[in-house]
C-alpha positions in Angstrom: 24.6 22.3 -7.6 21.0 21.2 -7.0 19.2 23.1 -4.3 17.1 20.8 -2.0 13.7 22.0 -1.0 13.8 21.1 2.7 10.4 22.5 3.4 8.9 20.5 0.7 10.8 17.4 1.8 9.5 17.8 5.4 5.9 18.3 4.1 6.2 15.3 1.9 7.5 13.2 4.8 4.7 14.4 7.1 2.2 13.5 4.3 3.8 10.1 4.0 3.6 9.5 7.8 -0.1 10.3 7.7 -0.5 8.0 4.7 1.2 5.2 6.7 -1.3 5.7 9.5 -4.1 5.3 7.0 -2.5 2.2 5.5 -2.3 0.6 9.0 -6.0 1.4 9.4 -7.0 -0.1 6.1 -4.8 -3.2 6.6 -6.6 -3.9 9.9 -10.2 -3.0 8.9 -10.6 -4.3 5.3 -9.9 -8.0 6.1 -12.5 -7.8 8.9 -15.1 -6.2 6.6 -15.1 -2.9 8.6 -15.6 0.4 6.8 -12.4 2.5 6.5 -14.5 5.6 7.2 -16.7 4.7 10.2 -16.4 4.1 13.1 -13.6 6.4 14.2 -10.2 5.0 15.0 -10.3 2.9 18.1 -8.3 0.5 20.2 -8.6 -3.0 18.6 -8.6 -4.6 22.1 -11.0 -2.5 24.2 -12.8 -0.6 21.5 -12.1 2.9 23.1 -12.3 5.7 20.6 -8.8 7.3 20.1 -8.4 11.0 20.8 -6.8 13.3 18.2 -3.5 13.4 20.0 -3.4 9.6 20.0 -3.5 9.6 16.2 -0.2 11.5 15.6 2.0 9.1 13.5 5.0 7.6 15.3 4.9 10.3 18.1 1.7 9.0 19.7 3.2 5.5 19.8 6.3 6.9 21.6 4.3 9.0 24.0 2.0 6.1 24.9 5.0 3.8 25.3 3.5 1.4 22.7 0.3 0.7 24.6 -3.3 1.7 24.8 -3.8 4.4 27.5 -7.1 2.8 28.5 -6.6 -0.9 28.7 -2.8 -1.1 28.5 -2.8 -3.5 25.6 0.5 -3.4 23.7 0.4 -1.9 20.3 2.5 -3.7 17.7 5.8 -2.1 16.7 4.7 -2.7 13.1 2.4 0.3 13.2 5.1 3.0 13.6 7.4 1.0 11.2 4.9 1.2 8.4 4.4 4.9 9.1 8.1 5.5 9.0 8.5 3.5 5.7 5.6 5.4 4.2 7.1 8.7 5.3 10.5 7.8 3.9 9.0 6.7 0.6 7.1 10.0 0.3 10.3 12.0 0.9 12.2 9.9 -1.7 9.4 10.4 -4.3 9.3 14.2 -3.5 13.1 14.4 -4.0 12.7 12.7 -7.4 9.6 14.3 -8.7 8.4 17.2 -6.4 4.7 17.5 -5.8 3.6 16.2 -9.2 1.6 13.5 -10.9 4.6 11.1 -10.8 4.9 11.7 -7.0 1.2 10.9 -6.3 1.3 8.0 -8.8 4.4 6.5 -7.0 3.1 7.2 -3.5 -0.4 5.9 -4.0 0.8 2.7 -5.5 3.4 2.2 -2.9 0.7 2.6 -0.3 -1.4 -0.1 -2.0 1.6 -2.5 -2.1 2.4 -1.8 1.6 -1.2 -2.6 2.6 -1.2 -5.7 0.4 2.0 -6.9 2.1 0.7 -6.2 5.6 -2.6 -8.2 5.0 -0.8 -11.0 3.1 1.6 -11.4 6.0 -1.1 -11.4 8.6 -4.0 -13.2 6.9 -2.5 -14.9 3.8 -5.0 -13.1 1.5 -5.0 -10.1 -0.8 -8.3 -8.3 -0.6 -10.0 -7.5 -3.9 -10.6 -3.9 -2.6 -6.9 -3.3 -2.6 -6.6 -4.6 -6.1 -9.4 -2.4 -7.3 -7.9 0.7 -5.7 -4.4 -0.1 -7.1 -5.8 -0.6 -10.6 -7.8 2.7 -10.5 -4.7 4.5 -9.3 -2.4 3.0 -11.9 -4.8 3.4 -14.8 -5.8 7.0 -13.8 -2.3 8.4 -13.2 -0.3 6.3 -15.7 -0.9 8.7 -18.6 0.9 11.4 -16.6 4.0 9.4 -15.9 7.0 9.4 -18.2 7.5 6.0 -19.9 4.1 4.6 -18.9 0.8 5.4 -20.7 -2.7 4.0 -20.4 -2.1 1.3 -23.1 1.1 0.0 -21.5 -0.6 0.0 -18.1 -3.6 -2.0 -19.3 -1.4 -4.4 -21.3 0.8 -4.9 -18.3 -2.2 -5.8 -16.1 -3.7 -8.1 -18.7 -0.5 -10.0 -19.5 0.7 -10.0 -15.9 -2.6 -11.4 -14.5 -3.2 -13.6 -17.5 0.2 -15.3 -17.5 0.1 -16.1 -13.8 -3.5 -17.3 -14.1 -2.4 -19.6 -16.9 0.5 -20.9 -14.9 -1.8 -21.6 -12.0 -4.3 -23.4 -14.2 -1.7 -25.6 -16.0 -0.1 -26.5 -12.7 -3.4 -27.5 -11.2 -4.2 -29.5 -14.3 -0.9 -31.4 -14.3 -0.5 -32.0 -10.6 -4.2 -32.1 -9.5 -3.5 -29.6 -6.7 -2.9 -25.9 -6.2 0.6 -24.6 -6.7 -0.1 -20.9 -6.8 -2.6 -18.9 -4.9 -5.1 -16.4 -6.4 -3.2 -13.7 -4.5 -0.2 -14.2 -6.8 -2.3 -13.5 -9.8 -3.8 -10.4 -8.2 -0.3 -9.1 -7.3 0.9 -9.7 -10.8 -2.0 -7.7 -12.2 -1.1 -4.8 -9.9 2.6 -4.9 -10.8 1.7 -5.0 -14.5 -0.7 -2.0 -14.2 1.8 0.0 -12.1 4.9 -0.6 -14.2 3.5 -1.4 -17.7 4.4 -4.6 -19.6 8.1 -3.9 -19.9 8.3 -3.0 -16.2 6.4 -6.1 -15.3 8.9 -8.2 -17.2 11.8 -6.7 -15.3 10.0 -7.1 -12.0 9.2 -10.8 -12.4 
């Protein structure tokens, strides 16, 4: 019978919750052209700098009753939801891989895809910065993951992006209008890099 490392599981979940908070920050800042490092975390409505106890994932949202303590502006429930999803994913990845390269590979890429989904839903764009980070993560860690190596990751990115780019161009040539956005091409590149060519085929 397999023994579950509950301490590791809790640590992984806490790590994932913090990662979710960072994902929320990136998804808000990057489309607005704001650095993800400076200035410090603040209320989007009144600009007040948040205190350390206001940055605790999920708990700070509950303690503040979903509102800024300065101006009273409501904080979207999407923020703690993303944190919870990220924490749950980290726990699942830890259960499957422990703290290993596959864990960090899976978690980093899931973080990129969560950020992409958030920004796409809000702004209908996929920032190039997210694509670059996702590619770097996939190509750097892919050689450490079973079933995926650097060659498969690169091939997946090239074929994934190239095939969707070709479909986009052919549709525009035939119909004289856009039928697929550039964001779909970027997303296909990321999926190919993350899963390799064979994984990309199964995903699409």
